[in-house]
C-alpha positions as CSV (number, residue, x, y, z in Angstrom):
1,X,6.2,-20.6,104.8
2,X,7.1,-16.9,104.8
3,X,7.8,-15.2,101.4
4,X,9.7,-11.9,101.8
5,X,10.3,-9.0,99.4
6,X,7.8,-6.9,97.4
7,X,5.0,-9.4,98.0
8,X,2.2,-7.3,99.3
9,X,0.0,-5.1,97.1
10,X,0.9,-7.0,93.9
11,X,-1.8,-9.6,93.8
12,X,0.4,-12.2,95.5
13,X,-2.3,-13.8,97.7
14,X,-4.6,-14.3,94.8
15,X,-1.8,-15.7,92.8
16,X,-0.9,-18.1,95.5
17,X,-4.4,-19.3,95.9
18,X,-4.8,-19.9,92.2
19,X,-1.6,-21.9,92.0
20,X,-2.5,-23.9,95.0
21,X,-5.9,-24.7,93.6
22,X,-4.4,-25.7,90.2
23,X,-2.1,-28.1,92.0
24,X,-4.8,-29.4,94.3
25,X,-3.2,-28.1,97.6
26,X,-5.3,-27.1,100.6
27,X,-4.4,-24.5,103.2
28,X,-4.3,-20.7,103.2
29,X,-2.3,-17.5,102.3
30,X,-2.3,-14.2,104.0
31,X,-0.5,-10.9,104.6
32,X,1.7,-10.7,107.8
33,X,0.6,-7.8,109.8
34,X,4.2,-6.5,109.7
35,X,3.8,-5.8,106.0
36,X,7.0,-7.4,104.9
37,X,6.0,-11.0,104.1
38,X,3.1,-13.2,102.9
39,X,2.5,-16.3,104.9
40,X,1.4,-19.6,103.2
41,X,0.3,-22.9,105.0
42,X,-0.3,-25.6,102.4
43,X,-1.0,-29.4,102.5
44,X,-0.5,-31.9,99.7
45,X,1.9,-34.5,98.5
46,X,5.6,-33.4,98.9
47,X,6.2,-33.2,95.2
48,X,3.2,-31.0,94.6
49,X,4.2,-28.7,97.6
50,X,7.7,-28.3,96.1
51,X,6.0,-27.3,92.8
52,X,3.9,-24.8,94.6
53,X,7.0,-23.5,96.3
54,X,8.8,-23.0,93.0
55,X,5.9,-21.2,91.6
56,X,5.6,-18.9,94.6
57,X,9.3,-18.1,94.4
58,X,8.6,-16.7,91.1
59,X,5.4,-14.8,92.1
60,X,3.0,-12.7,89.9
61,X,4.1,-9.9,87.8
62,X,5.1,-7.0,89.9
63,X,6.3,-9.1,92.8
64,X,9.9,-9.8,93.9
65,X,10.6,-12.5,96.3
66,X,13.8,-11.8,98.0
67,X,13.8,-14.9,100.2
68,X,11.7,-17.7,101.5
69,X,11.5,-19.4,104.8
70,X,10.1,-23.0,104.7
71,X,9.1,-25.2,107.5
72,X,8.1,-28.8,106.6
73,X,5.5,-30.4,109.0
74,X,3.2,-33.5,109.1
75,X,-0.2,-33.0,107.3
76,X,-3.0,-32.4,109.6
77,X,-5.9,-32.7,107.2
78,X,-7.6,-29.7,108.7
79,X,-8.2,-27.8,105.5
80,X,-10.9,-28.5,103.0
81,X,-9.7,-26.0,100.3
82,X,-7.1,-23.3,99.8
83,X,-8.2,-19.8,101.0
84,X,-7.1,-16.3,101.3
85,X,-7.0,-15.0,104.8
86,X,-7.5,-11.3,105.3
């Protein structure tokens, strides 16, 4: 998924990692090199992923998510935990 708006430089990656870990999701979060979005790849049950999506739409204090692009795919099981990619 791609989260657009004021999402870089506001602790968004740390926030996303914490929320994913609390929900038991695996995957990763990272800043897009263009500087205008944060990318998230997450795996888990559909209802859990929808809850993560809801939390990420809100974001941490100081963030403003203007819009989100979501692409649902089959689970690959390739992730052991949820990490921040630099």
